[in-house]
C-alpha positions in Angstrom: 53.2 -318.5 14.6 50.3 -316.1 14.5 50.4 -313.0 12.2 47.6 -310.5 13.2 47.7 -308.8 9.8 46.7 -312.1 8.0 43.1 -313.1 7.4 42.5 -316.8 7.5 39.7 -318.0 5.2 39.6 -321.7 6.2 36.3 -322.3 4.5 37.8 -321.8 1.1 40.3 -324.6 1.5 40.0 -328.4 2.0 39.5 -329.4 5.7 42.6 -328.9 7.7 44.2 -326.5 5.2 44.2 -322.7 5.6 44.2 -320.1 2.8 45.6 -316.7 3.7 44.4 -313.5 2.0 46.9 -310.9 0.9 47.5 -307.9 3.2 47.4 -304.9 0.7 48.6 -302.3 3.3 51.8 -304.3 4.1 52.4 -304.9 0.5 52.1 -301.2 -0.3 54.5 -300.3 2.6 57.1 -302.6 1.1 56.6 -301.1 -2.4 57.0 -297.6 -0.9 60.2 -298.5 0.8 58.8 -298.2 4.3 59.5 -301.8 5.1 62.7 -303.6 4.1 61.8 -306.8 5.8 58.7 -308.6 4.4 56.7 -311.7 5.3 55.9 -313.8 2.2 52.4 -314.5 3.6 51.6 -310.8 3.2 51.1 -311.6 -0.5 49.0 -314.6 0.5 49.2 -318.3 1.1 47.4 -321.1 -0.8 47.9 -324.6 0.6 47.4 -326.1 -2.9 49.8 -323.8 -4.7 51.6 -320.7 -3.3 53.8 -320.0 -6.3 52.4 -316.6 -7.2 52.5 -315.4 -3.6 56.1 -316.4 -2.9 57.3 -315.2 -6.3 55.6 -311.9 -5.7 57.3 -311.5 -2.3 60.7 -312.3 -3.8 60.1 -309.8 -6.6 59.3 -307.1 -4.2 61.7 -304.3 -3.0 62.2 -306.0 0.3 65.9 -306.8 1.1 64.8 -309.6 3.4 61.8 -311.9 2.7 60.8 -314.3 5.5 59.0 -317.5 4.6 56.9 -318.1 7.7 56.0 -321.5 9.2 52.3 -321.8 8.3 52.0 -325.3 9.8 51.8 -326.8 6.3 54.0 -326.9 3.3 54.6 -324.1 0.9 53.6 -325.9 -2.4 55.3 -324.2 -5.3 56.1 -324.5 -9.0 59.6 -323.3 -10.0 60.7 -320.1 -8.2 63.3 -317.6 -9.5 65.5 -315.5 -7.3 66.8 -311.9 -7.8 69.8 -310.0 -6.8 70.2 -308.4 -3.3 67.9 -310.7 -1.5 68.0 -312.5 1.8 65.4 -315.3 1.8 64.8 -316.6 5.4 63.0 -319.8 5.9 61.6 -320.1 9.5 62.3 -323.2 11.4 60.0 -326.0 10.4 59.2 -324.6 7.0 58.9 -327.1 4.2 59.0 -325.8 0.6 57.7 -328.6 -1.6 57.7 -329.0 -5.3 54.1 -329.2 -6.6 53.2 -332.7 -7.5 52.2 -333.2 -11.2 54.4 -330.3 -12.2 58.1 -329.8 -13.0 57.8 -331.3 -16.5 60.5 -329.1 -17.8 63.8 -330.8 -18.0 65.6 -328.0 -16.0 62.7 -327.1 -13.7 64.2 -326.5 -10.2 62.6 -325.4 -7.0 64.8 -322.3 -6.6 66.9 -320.9 -9.5 69.5 -318.1 -9.2 70.8 -317.2 -12.6 73.2 -314.3 -13.4 72.5 -312.5 -10.1 74.4 -311.5 -7.1 74.2 -311.0 -3.3 71.7 -313.7 -2.5 71.3 -315.6 0.8 69.0 -318.6 1.4 69.0 -319.1 5.1 66.9 -322.0 6.6 68.1 -323.6 9.8 65.6 -326.4 10.5 63.8 -325.8 7.1 63.5 -328.2 4.1 63.3 -327.9 0.4 61.9 -331.2 -1.1 60.8 -332.6 -4.4 59.3 -335.9 -5.5 62.2 -337.9 -6.9 60.2 -341.0 -7.6 57.6 -339.2 -9.7 60.2 -337.9 -12.2 61.2 -341.4 -13.2 57.7 -342.2 -14.4 57.2 -342.5 -18.2 54.9 -339.5 -18.4 57.8 -337.2 -17.3 60.5 -336.3 -19.9 63.7 -338.0 -18.8 66.1 -335.5 -17.1 68.8 -335.3 -14.4 68.5 -331.6 -14.0 65.6 -331.0 -11.8 67.5 -329.4 -8.9 66.6 -328.2 -5.4 68.8 -325.1 -5.6 70.1 -324.2 -9.1 72.9 -321.6 -9.0 74.3 -320.4 -12.4 76.6 -317.6 -13.2 76.1 -315.9 -9.8 78.3 -313.9 -7.4 78.1 -313.8 -3.6 75.5 -316.5 -2.9 75.0 -318.2 0.4 73.0 -321.3 1.2 72.8 -321.8 4.9 71.2 -324.4 7.2 68.8 -326.0 4.7 68.0 -329.6 4.1 67.5 -330.3 0.4 66.0 -333.7 -0.4 64.3 -336.0 -2.9 65.2 -333.9 -6.0 65.1 -335.0 -9.6 68.7 -334.0 -10.1 71.2 -332.5 -7.7 70.5 -331.1 -4.3 72.6 -328.1 -5.3 74.0 -327.2 -8.7 76.8 -324.6 -9.1 77.6 -323.8 -12.7 78.0 -321.3 -15.4 75.4 -318.7 -16.5 75.4 -316.4 -19.5 78.0 -314.2 -17.8 80.3 -316.9 -16.7 81.2 -319.0 -13.6 79.9 -318.7 -10.1 82.2 -316.8 -7.7 82.0 -316.3 -3.9 79.5 -319.1 -3.1 79.2 -320.4 0.5 77.4 -323.6 1.3 77.3 -324.1 5.1 75.4 -326.3 7.5 73.5 -327.9 4.7 72.1 -331.5 4.4 71.6 -332.9 0.9 69.7 -336.2 1.2 68.3 -338.8 -1.3 68.8 -336.8 -4.4 68.7 -338.3 -7.9 72.1 -337.4 -9.4 74.4 -335.8 -6.9 74.3 -334.3 -3.5 76.0 -331.3 -5.0 77.6 -330.6 -8.4 80.3 -328.1 -9.0 80.7 -327.3 -12.7 82.4 -323.9 -12.8 83.3 -322.0 -9.6 85.9 -319.7 -8.1 86.2 -318.9 -4.4 83.8 -321.6 -3.2 83.4 -322.7 0.4 81.5 -325.8 1.4 81.5 -326.3 5.2 79.8 -328.3 8.0 77.6 -330.1 5.5 76.4 -333.7 4.8 75.8 -335.2 1.4 74.1 -338.6 1.6 72.0 -341.3 0.1 72.4 -340.1 -3.5 70.9 -342.7 -6.0 69.2 -342.7 -9.3 71.5 -341.9 -12.2 75.3 -341.6 -12.6 77.6 -340.3 -11.2 75.5 -340.7 -8.0 78.1 -338.8 -5.9 78.1 -336.9 -2.7 79.9 -334.2 -4.5 80.9 -334.1 -8.2 83.4 -331.6 -9.5 82.8 -331.9 -13.2 83.4 -329.0 -15.7 81.5 -329.5 -18.9 83.8 -327.3 -21.2 87.4 -326.3 -21.4 86.8 -322.7 -20.4 85.2 -323.6 -17.1 87.1 -323.4 -13.8 87.6 -325.0 -10.4 89.6 -322.4 -8.5 90.1 -321.6 -4.8 87.6 -324.2 -3.6 87.6 -325.3 0.0 85.5 -328.2 1.4 85.9 -328.8 5.1 84.2 -330.6 8.0 81.9 -332.4 5.6 80.4 -336.0 5.4 79.7 -338.0 2.3 77.7 -340.9 3.5 75.8 -343.7 1.7 76.0 -342.3 -1.8 75.4 -345.0 -4.4 78.6 -344.7 -6.4 81.1 -342.0 -5.4 81.7 -340.2 -2.2 83.8 -337.6 -4.0 84.6 -337.5 -7.7 86.7 -335.0 -9.6 86.5 -335.3 -13.3 88.9 -332.9 -15.0 88.8 -334.4 -18.5 87.2 -331.3 -20.2 89.9 -329.0 -18.9 93.2 -328.3 -20.6 96.6 -326.9 -19.5 95.1 -323.4 -19.7 93.1 -324.1 -16.5 94.5 -324.1 -13.0 92.7 -326.2 -10.5 92.7 -325.5 -6.7 90.6 -327.9 -4.5 91.4 -328.3 -0.8 89.3 -330.8 1.2 90.0 -331.0 4.9 88.3 -332.9 7.8 86.3 -335.3 5.6 84.4 -338.5 6.3 83.6 -340.7 3.3 81.7 -343.9 3.9 79.2 -346.4 2.5 79.7 -345.6 -1.2 80.9 -347.8 -4.1 84.0 -345.7 -4.6 85.7 -343.3 -2.2 87.7 -340.4 -3.7 88.2 -340.4 -7.5 90.3 -338.1 -9.7 90.3 -338.3 -13.5 91.9 -336.2 -16.2 92.8 -336.5 -19.8 96.3 -338.1 -20.1 97.7 -335.2 -22.1 97.0 -331.5 -21.9 95.4 -331.6 -18.4 95.1 -328.6 -16.0 97.7 -327.4 -13.6 97.3 -326.8 -9.9 96.7 -328.7 -6.7 94.1 -331.1 -5.2 94.5 -331.9 -1.5 92.6 -334.3 0.8 93.7 -333.8 4.4 92.7 -335.3 7.7 90.2 -337.7 6.2 88.6 -341.1 6.9 87.4 -343.3 4.1 85.7 -346.5 5.2 83.2 -349.1 4.2 83.4 -348.5 0.5 83.0 -351.4 -2.0 85.8 -350.5 -4.4 88.9 -348.3 -4.3 89.2 -345.8 -1.4 91.4 -343.5 -3.6 91.5 -343.8 -7.3 93.6 -341.6 -9.7 93.4 -342.2 -13.4 95.1 -341.0 -16.6 97.0 -338.1 -15.2 100.7 -338.3 -16.4 102.2 -334.8 -16.0 104.6 -334.8 -13.0 105.2 -331.1 -12.8 101.9 -329.2 -13.4 99.3 -331.0 -11.3 99.9 -332.1 -7.7 97.7 -334.4 -5.7 98.2 -334.7 -1.9 96.7 -337.1 0.5 97.7 -336.2 4.0 96.8 -337.7 7.4 94.2 -340.1 5.9 92.9 -343.4 7.2 91.5 -346.0 4.8 89.9 -349.0 6.3 87.4 -351.7 5.4 87.6 -350.6 1.7 87.4 -352.5 -1.6 85.1 -354.9 0.3 83.2 -356.2 -2.8 86.3 -356.4 -5.0 87.5 -359.7 -6.4 90.3 -361.4 -4.5 93.7 -361.7 -6.0 95.8 -359.3 -8.2 94.1 -359.7 -11.6 91.7 -356.8 -11.0 93.8 -353.9 -9.7 91.4 -351.4 -11.0 88.9 -352.5 -8.3 90.6 -354.8 -5.9 93.1 -352.5 -4.0 92.6 -349.7 -1.5 94.6 -347.2 -3.5 94.8 -347.3 -7.3 97.1 -344.9 -9.3 97.5 -345.4 -13.1 98.8 -343.4 -16.0 100.4 -344.0 -19.4 104.1 -343.3 -19.4 104.4 -342.1 -15.8 102.2 -341.0 -12.9 101.3 -337.5 -11.9 102.9 -336.0 -8.7 101.1 -337.8 -5.9 102.0 -337.2 -2.3 101.0 -339.8 0.3 101.8 -338.2 3.7 101.0 -340.3 6.8 98.4 -342.3 4.9 97.2 -345.5 6.8 95.6 -348.5 5.0 94.0 -351.1 7.3 93.1 -354.1 5.3 92.5 -357.8 6.1 93.1 -359.3 2.7 96.3 -360.6 1.3 96.8 -358.1 -1.5 98.6 -354.8 -2.2 97.5 -351.8 -0.3 98.6 -349.7 -3.3 98.7 -350.4 -7.0 100.7 -348.0 -9.2 100.7 -348.8 -12.9 101.7 -347.4 -16.3 100.8 -348.9 -19.6 103.8 -347.8 -21.6 107.4 -349.3 -21.1 108.9 -348.4 -17.8 111.5 -345.6 -17.5 113.4 -344.2 -14.6 110.7 -341.6 -14.0 107.7 -343.9 -14.3 107.1 -344.0 -10.6 109.3 -341.2 -9.4 106.5 -338.7 -8.7 104.9 -341.0 -6.1 106.4 -340.0 -2.8 105.8 -339.8 0.9 105.0 -342.5 3.4 102.4 -345.2 3.5 101.6 -347.1 6.7 99.9 -350.5 6.3 98.0 -352.6 8.9 97.6 -356.0 7.4 98.0 -359.5 8.9 99.8 -360.5 5.7 102.3 -357.6 5.9 102.6 -354.5 3.7 102.5 -355.0 -0.1 102.7 -352.5 -3.0 102.3 -353.5 -6.6 104.3 -351.5 -9.2 102.7 -352.1 -12.5 100.9 -355.0 -14.1 104.2 -356.5 -15.0 107.4 -356.6 -13.0 109.2 -353.2 -13.2 112.8 -353.1 -14.4 115.7 -352.0 -12.2 115.7 -348.5 -13.7 112.1 -347.9 -12.7 112.6 -349.3 -9.2 115.4 -346.9 -8.6 113.1 -344.0 -9.2 110.7 -345.0 -6.4 110.6 -342.5 -3.5 107.7 -343.8 -1.6 108.4 -345.4 1.8 106.1 -348.2 3.0 105.9 -349.1 6.7 104.2 -351.9 8.6 102.0 -350.6 11.4 100.3 -352.6 14.2 97.2 -350.5 15.0 95.6 -347.1 14.5 92.8 -345.4 16.4 90.1 -343.7 14.3 89.0 -340.6 16.3 85.9 -339.4 14.5 85.6 -336.4 16.7 89.0 -335.2 15.4 87.9 -335.6 11.9 84.3 -334.3 12.0 82.6 -332.1 14.5 79.0 -332.7 13.1 76.9 -334.1 15.9 75.4 -337.1 14.1 78.9 -338.3 13.2 80.6 -338.0 16.6 81.1 -341.8 16.7 83.0 -343.6 19.4 86.7 -344.0 18.7 87.6 -347.2 16.8 90.8 -349.1 17.3 91.9 -350.9 14.1 94.6 -353.5 14.4 95.8 -356.6 12.5 94.0 -358.7 15.1 90.7 -357.0 14.7 91.0 -357.1 11.0 91.7 -360.8 11.0 88.7 -361.4 13.3 86.3 -359.5 11.0 
């Protein structure tokens, strides 16, 4: 795109690269309030390092700042956002972390800290770092070099961007000096090949993540598509909705929810709907401390979990039957626990669904959950480590449908349960012949509109 107000001084730059001089008149009109929409290139453009120009544009009085497509990357050192800002990336724009920089352990491309009313909008635009560089010995070891770092902010939107190759998370949502993040929207985003997570949610209220893909995370644990992980007891995960999202090819977890720092004073509310998890080591994991864990609800609805090496669903340590409820509704699990040992000696890895507590299990609802598995093993393992009582398994309820050439199996504990414990079981297990996986019904994202897949005992046996 050509901007007549910009003066190109190509001779001052290496061949093929164009330097743009500032436009003082346009800058003055923004400062005087005559323009509310500004072009970042009015402050200048340097193909080797445009940090000072982009930061100056962001610091201006313009309510909207456009990052234009210059035909080459915007190379930047860490950039800091302000309140009441719409930052628009034109299609094709690539904002790239400057190589040989970002030595600070928390250096991120864009940081929003303790501010409000911020939008990053970039359909067809990319934020990228240099993931492999940060693992070299001359860089201080860190997992916090983020693409977009949001801390203690209200009313933030990240729309349409691809965020890739970071030295930490694609997106980080956590506390700032004034508390949690509230009113954050992540929509139409792709987080690809990031070092720690696709996205981390540490402390948030009223968060929406929609129509987004989190894939190919690898580097350092947890290596999840999304990680809900408060760091301290006073942090919160409230009114969180994740829908129409894909978690694909992440090294360890598709989705992990680690509630261990939270106590009963916290109330968790996480609802995930229309979800595809595939190609990770573990599918959907929930952990909490066995005593004094938070109250609330966690729901996974209308989901497909497939091609994972270990458990598709894993719930650990949660024992309170009354205060925390986990629901898995209309879910299909197939081709899971593929790398797990055969036999029943390793239930922590070798079954599609793993639920374990101490004296009894949290309230877990399995509603129309289908497990398609070719191995002769339990589809569900439910265990407690203390002596069985009548309520040991009573909070596991609903209906589980099993497609397996060897018939449906459930294992209640590592040792045979007594009659009292068996009488408390309220879960119904049914044998099923086949199920059709309709990806279009689960996910509307274009790249994941896969042909319907019919899974039956015959096809499983042939695999």
